C-alpha positions, 0 to 999 in steps of 0.5 A: 435336029440340033447337034451338040458337043458334050464334055464328059469328065474323063482323060480324053481331050475332045468333046463327044458329039450327040444330037438332041430332040430340042435346043439345050442350054449351053453349059447344062448337064445332060445324060448321054450314052457312052460305051455300054452305059450312060454318063453325065456330061456338060454341053460344051457348044452347039453346031451343025454336023456334016455327015453321010448315012454311014453311021448313026449319031447317038442322042442325048437321053436327058437334060438335067439343068435349065441353066448353066452349071458353072458361071461363065468365068469358071467354065472358061477356066476349065477350058483354058486349064485343060489346054494349058496343062495338057489334061483336057477340060474333062479331067479338070472338071472332074477334080474341080466340081463335086463328084456327085454332080456327075454321078447322080442324074438328080436335077439341081435348083440352079439360079439363073446366071448373073450377067458377066459384065467385064469391068476394067481389067483388075491389077496384079499386086505382090506382098511378101513378108515373113510375118503372116499377121501383116499379110493376113491383115492386108487380106482382110482390108482387101476383101472388105472393099471387094465384092466376091472374093476367093482366098487360097491357102496351101494347107487347110489348117492355115485356111481354118486358122485364118477363117477363125480370126476373120471379123464376124461381119465377113464370116456372115457372108462367106464360108470355109470351103470344105477340104473333102467331098460329100454332102458338105462340099455339095452344100458349099458348092450350091451356096456359092453357085446360087449367090448365097455367099460372096466369098470363100476361104480354103485350100487350093480346091477353093479356086473352083468355087462357082462364084459369079463375077469374082472381084478379088483372088488372094493366094497365100504362100503362092510359091508353095508346092502344095498348089501343084496337084500330086494326082492326075491331072497335074495342074498348078492351082496358082497359075489357074488362079492368075488366069481366073483373075484375068478372065473375070477382071479381078484383082489378084494378090500373090503373097507369102514368105518367098516369091515363085520364080515367075512372081520374082521375074515379073513383079520384081519384089524385094526381100526385107526379111533377114534371119538372126544370124546368131540363131542360124547355124551352118555346120560342116558334116565332115566334122561329124562322127559317123553313127553306124546302123545295122542293115545300112552300108552308109553311116549317119553323120551326127555333129556335136552341134546337132546333139547339143542343140537338141539337148538344150532345146529339151532342157527348155521344155520345147520341141526339137524338129529333125527333118530329113526328106527321106522316108523309110529305113533306107533311101536305096536297097543295093546288092552287095554282090553285083552292086545293082539296086532294087527297082520298082516293078511298075516304073523302074525307079529305085525303091526305098526300104520301110523296115517297120512294115517289112516292105519297099515303097517307090518314091516315084509312083508310090507302088508297094511291094514285099521286101525281097529276099534276094537280088532280082538281078543276080539272085544274091542274098546280101541286100543292104540299105544305103542313105539312111532314112527317117526310120534309121534316124529314129533309133538315134533320136530315141537315145536322146529322148526320155519318158516325158520327152519322147522321140516321135516318128511322124508318118503321113502327117500331111493327111493327119486329121484334128484327132491325130494332131491333138494326140501329137500335141499332147505327147510333145506338150513337155517337149521332145523330138519330132522326126519327119519330112518337110510336111512336119513343118506344120507342127510349127503352128501347133507347138513351141519348136525351139530347134530345127535341124536339117540332117542332110540339107544337101540331099534336099537340093541334090535331086535332078529336078531343075527346081530342087534348089528352090525347093530346098531353099523355101523349106529352110526359109519356112523353118526359120519363120513359121509358127509360134516362137519363131523369133527364139528358134535356132535352125541348124543346117548340116551340109558338106558345103555349109553356107555357100552356093544356094545356101547364101540366100538363107542368110542374105535373103531370097532376092540374092537366091533368086538372082543367082538361080534365075541367071543359071536357068536363063542360060539353060533355057529352063522355066520360067524362061520356057515350058518343060513338059514331063511325059510318063508313058504307059509302056515301052510301045507307047513311049516309042510312039510318043518319041516318033510323034514328037520328032514329026512335030519338030520337037526334041524330046529328052530320054533320061533313061531312068525312070525308063518310061519318062520323057522330057520336052522343052518348048517356048509354049505348050501349043506344039507339044499339045498338037503332038500329044493330041492323038494319044488322048482320043477316046479310042485310046482308052484301052491302051491307057493314056500318058501322064503329063506334067507341065512345069512353068516356074 
């Protein structure tokens, strides 16, 4: 009786072994018993099993497919990605395939797989231009002379706009990949799997389209943080796109306004775009006047350049965009009596205050809680906000606005649908002030943004994350070049050190920025010169176990102490870390929970 290893979508890294009454196609779906119920998994491989009679092996209960579910290249990508990002193939399959495939035992009409003949290895090319029309034109030229293709954008809105501008003959043989699940996603998935289309255009999730024998993969804005998932499993789709291109010998084009660290290091591209210095203003916040806001111990620096620039923009009937990557009313809640901060009950990080909803929100894990009436440490009742957030800034913006040109606080813009975006466009059709985080930059594609103000650009780079300066640089760079009327737009940076340090690259180009940044990262042994693994334990007991396992493996984990359950490990590769973590991702550990892993490589 044959034995098979089955991958069931879930957090454990290993396959589960079952016996079958007859041979089963590798890669097909099967129904297997698991715990007290049944689950649907994929046959990962076949093999014999040496065992005695001390336990009974469970049997496959049903075979759902007569052909492999995934084409060969995609199946290999799931296996590789599960190891590279320390999440397991099952977790990657869970986010890369329609959920209905593993929720329903309905059989699918799958076409026989096309032979995956490995042609000559494809090449890797780079194109960086701040004029997206130039980039998009090259994409069209490439896919016209290619077979199957995948084009990825960091946002679904950009993918849709590119799709709408594609020639009709291309759209006839391709499809716009749905951004959400349901029947539309399953229909698109089946069309790609059965060879009914030869190309897909979409957001990051389109990488997992089950096309056979992909010839070209294009990644637009390849350095965007949107290619890194913010929910478990934490993977980098751009890295996976590069691996899929290599697995399928496809041509890979990495493109955008600015390269990632790895692309700059290995591709050695050069920056040819420079902003108009007359429209780029660095302003010293030490020359600002401080606006006091009730409920905050810190003041908000407002420069005359910010106010006059906003007024001039409104007078021209355009939109002024005020950006501050700090949601809520205050970025921190502190006790005036003991000086302690209110912390998240789940992960221990400092929470932010959302005054409009009278609650706190953890910027680290997202947990919400009622606004406390007293300090949890000393029971003092004098709690005060520090570091003004967007809600606090909104009160200032409203004093500059008027009935026809309102001041809008944009919340959760990242998940806004067409109706919400249309509502925002209508409200700001005659101009106004829009306040938001970095996600608000998408408004540049919808509205005439005449003035962009970074209220505290130093805060964007102040994070302890090693990539904080690049995150800040790329956001400011995007605000200069993105969308309608970019050539007539003024960008203002309020800073304590205006125009120096990482900000020099804003005026001189991203190659100047990257040369300085990579020199420092090389000295410190940070990505892209190493892998940095972030591990969040489920509790203090598990954290102690993790530290012991790392030590036995010869690794030197770093314990920053805040947040209290987080560890960091630097390594030349993830292999040693994977061996140390593997025992924590056994199905036997399900009740205690699994650590959350993030692998940083660039």
